[in-house]
N, C-alpha and C positions, 0 to 999 in steps of 0.2 A: 570501503563499502563492504567487502567480503568479511573483514574482521568484525564489523558491526553485526552482520547477519549471523555469523557464527556465535558471537557473544550472546545475541538475543536467543538463539536456539538453545545454547547451553543453559541460559537462565531459565527458559521455559521448561527444559528437561529437569533442571534442579527443582524448580517449583512444583512440578508434577510429582517428582519422587518424594518430596517433603510435604506433601499435601496435608497429611494428618498432623504433622508437627506445626505447620503454619496455622491450621484451624484451631489447634489447642492454644497457640500463642494469642490468637485473636480473641478467643473466649476469655482467656485470663485477663487480657487488657481491658475488655469490656466490663468484666465483672469487677475488677479493681476500681475502675472509674465510677461505676454505678454505686458500689458500696460506699465510696468516699462521699459521693453526692448525697446519698440517702442519709448517712450518719450526720452530715452537716445540716440537712433539712430537718431531721428529728431533733437535733440539738444535743447529741451525746458528746461527752467531753473527749473521749479517746477514739478518734476515727481510725487510728492505725490498726486496732485489733479487728475491726470489721473488714478492713481492706485485706489484711493478712489472711484472715479466715476465708474470704472469698477466693483468694489465690490458692490456699491449701486445698480447699474443697474441689477446685476444678481439676478433673482427671481426664484421661484420654477418652473415657466413655461415660455415658450417663450413669450406668450402674456403679462405676468407680466413684463418681461424684456423690452418689447417694450414700455409699459406704463411708467415704471420707467425712461427709456431713454428719452421719450418725455417730462416728467415732469422735469427732470434734465436739459434738454436743454432749455426749456422755462424759468425756474427760473434763469438759468445762464445768458441768453441773457438779460433779463430784469434787473437783478441786476448789470451786468457788464456795460451796457450802462448807466444806471442811476448813478452808482457809479462814473464812469468816468466824467460824466457831472457835478456832484456835486463837485468833486475834482478840476475841472477847474474853476467852477463858484464861489466857496466859498474858499478863502484862509484859510488855517488852520495851521498857524505858532505858534499861542498861544493855550493854553488850552481852552480858551473861544471860539475861532474860530473853533477849532477841535470839541468841543462839539456841536456847532451849526451845523457844517457840518454832524456830525453823526446823529443828529436828522432829518435833511433834507433828508439824504440818507435813513434812516430807515423808516420814517413815511409812505411815499407812497408805498414802497415795502412791508412793513408789512400789509398795507391795501390790496394790491394785494394778498398776501399770505392768508389773512383772507377770502377774497372773493373767491379765486380760490386756492385750496390746491396744485395744480401742480406748483404754484409759491412759494412754501414754502422755497426754497433755495435762493430766490431773496434777502431778507435782508442780509443774510450771505455773498453772493457774492458782494453786494454793499459795505459792510464794508471792505471786503478783498481788493477790488479795491481802496477804499477811503484811507485806511491806510495800504499800502503795507509794509511788514516787510523787511527792508534791500534792497529794490529794487531801482535801479537807472533809471528804465524806466519811460517814461511819462505816465500819467494816461490812455491815449488811447492805448498806446503800451502794458501796463500792462493788461488792460482789454482784448485786442485782444489775448494776450498770454494765459490769463486765459480761454477764450472761446476755444482756440485751444487745451488746455490740456483736457478740458471737452469733446470736440469732440473726441479726441483720446480715452478717457476712454469709451465713449458711443459706438464708433465703435467696439472697442475690446470686450466690454461686450456683445453687441448684437450678434456679430459674433461668440463668444464662445458659447453663448446660443443656436445658430442655429446648431453648428457643434459638439461640445463636449457633448456627452451623452444628446442629446436634450430631453426636457420634454415638451410635449404639454399640454395645459390647459385642453383639452378633457380628458386626462388621470387623471389629478388632480381632475376634477369633478367626475369621476367615483369612484376614491378611497375615496374621501370625502363623496360622496353619500352612499357608502357601509358602512362607519363608522356610519353615521347618522342612517341608516336602522338598524344596529345592536343595537345602543343605544335605538331605538324605541322598539325593541324586549325586551331588559332588562327592559325598563319602563313598558311595558304591563305586564310582569311577576310580577313586584312589585305591580302594581295597583290591578290586579285581585286577586293575592294571599292575599293581605291585606284585600280585601273585603270579600273573602271567609272565611278567618280565623278569621274574626270578629275584626280585629285590626284597621279597617278603612284604610284610605290612609296612607301608610308609608311615611317616609321622602324620597322624591324623588328629592330633590332640586339639588343634584349633577348631576343626570341624565338629568334633565331639562336643567341645565346649559351646559352640554356637547352637548345636541341636538341643543340648540341655537347657540353655538359656531360652531358646525359642519355646520349648515345651513348658517351661515355667510361665512364660507369658501367655501361652494358650490356656493353661490351667487357671491363671488369675483372671483372664478375660471370660472364661467359661463361668467362673463364680460370679462375676459381675453381670453376665447375661442372666443367670438364674435370679439374681437380686432384682434385675429389671422386671422379670416376669412376675415375681412375687409382689412387687410394688405396682403391678399393672401398668408399667411404663412401656411394655413391649409384649407382643403376642406371638413372637416367633417360636419355632420348635426348640426343644432342648438341644444344646450343642455339646453336651457332655459325651455322647457317643463318639463324636468326632475327636475329642481330646483322647478318649480311651484308645481309639483306633491308631492314633499317631504314636501313642506309647507302645502299642503292639508292634508297629512297623519298626520302631527303634530296637525293640528286643530281637526282631528278626535280623536286623543288620548287625547286632552284637554277635549272633550265631555265625553269620557269614564272616565277620571280622576275625573270629577265633580260628577259622579255617585258613584265612589268608595270611597267617603269620609267616609262612614260607612258601616257596614255589611248589608246584605240583610235581609228583614223581616223573622222572624222565621217560618212563615207559608209557605213560598215559598222556603227558602234556601235549605232544603234537596232535593227537587225535581229538583232544578236548579243547584245544586253543580256540579254533574258529567258532564252535558252538557256544563256548563260554563268552567269547567276545560279543557274539550276536545276542546272547541272553542279557549280558550287561547293557548293551546299547538299547535293547527293547525295554528293559526295566527303567533305564534312565529316561527314555522318551516318555514312558507312561508316567513317571513321577513328575516330569515337567508339565505334561498335559493336565494332570490332576491339580498341580499348583496353579496353572493358568485358569482352570475351571473354578477353583476356589476364589481366586483374585477377581476374576471378571464375571463370576456367576454364570458361566456357561454350563450347558449340559455336560455331565462328566463323560470322559472317553471310555470306550469299551476296552477289553483286555485281549482282543484278538491277536495283536502283534506279540504281546508278552507270552500268551499261551502257545503260539506257534514256535517261538524261540525256546521256550521251556521244553516243549515236546521234542525239538531237534536235539537239545542237550541230553535229554533222557535217552533218546534213540542212540546217540553216540556212546553213552555209558553202557547201554544194553549190548551194543555191538562189541565193545571191549570185553565185557563179561562173557559173551558167547565165544569169543576167540580165546578165552582163558588167560587174558592178560592180567586180570585182577588177582589170579591165584599166585602171581609172582610178587605181589605187594605185601609189605608188613601190615599187621593188623591196624596199627595206628594210621597208616597212610590210607588204607581202605576206609577206615572210619572217617577220615577227613573228607574223602570224595563223596561219601554218602551224606555226611553232615551238610556239605555245601548244597547238595541237591535238596535235602530237606529244608534248608534255610530258604532257598529260592521258592520252593513249593509253598511254604508257609507265608513267605513274603507276598506271593501272588494272591493268596486268599485274603490277606489283610489289605493289600492294595485294592482288591475288588471291593472290600467294605469301605475303604477310604473314598473310592470313586463314587459309591452310592451315597455316602455322606455329603460329598461335594454336590452331587445331583440334587439332593434334598435341599441344600442351601440355595441352589439356583432356582428351584421351583417356588421358593418362598418370596422371591423378588416380585 
């Protein structure tokens, strides 16, 4: 009985954590089924292309689906028209003629794909039109049917993205930003703890990689959100300032990371240990609070705890300077101490901006 309860609870927890993935899977499944049914209803011969297109078009957000649809349509039109022209202009009854036609069909469309990624399906479409498998249609008729199948897939894919459990890019940005903010908290713990414990900067390569990947996801989702606004599919505010602020926070942590390459000088470490630990904990708490505000659309937290901890750290530094302790340090050690202070001061400013951006997203709900 207990095992069954625990299993059900674990399943519900997993389903909650994978909600966005599950909704995407549902949308893809619905789109594929509708595309197949519509192609059969219309009477097109190659239902597979419409179904494949509907699956390709379906992205995590509506803005992403619109972009995928536009890219798919552009590449299909270029490839279908060029493939039909080459098929008519160059006879390909022998292997040599077919090889020449393939080169002529692929070369310009491949150049288009290299120059403009949204044309990446153009070479594939040109080859499909040039060498139709078992089709008795003329090149132009085959190209026209190919475009019609793609159009069906695009229409179905975008329609399902708008109607079936729709996901806005605005929501994707908030979720990705929350993950990046929590990774930043983990990174700060690792950096400061390594410095205080005398281990130098620990291995944080995995965290840095996660932050970079998360920022790329935020940037991509921000572009999709802008596309939704331009297409009048959404009227939410611009999320680009949120993305820029996250990049500034990362730069602040890079400054702090450079200081944490080794332990603090023995003459100042005991006096700064507790204030620095308090500042670290307050910053981490603020980062987690901002992440929660982004994820749940709460009103963003204030910075009172962080500001008090930063003031305590600055006071401890000023006390050491007044006692003449800093005069015993080498210039590079003195520079590290003040660079760390500057890094946290700048981080506080950017976290204040990040909290405001999180508050703006909460007010849009």
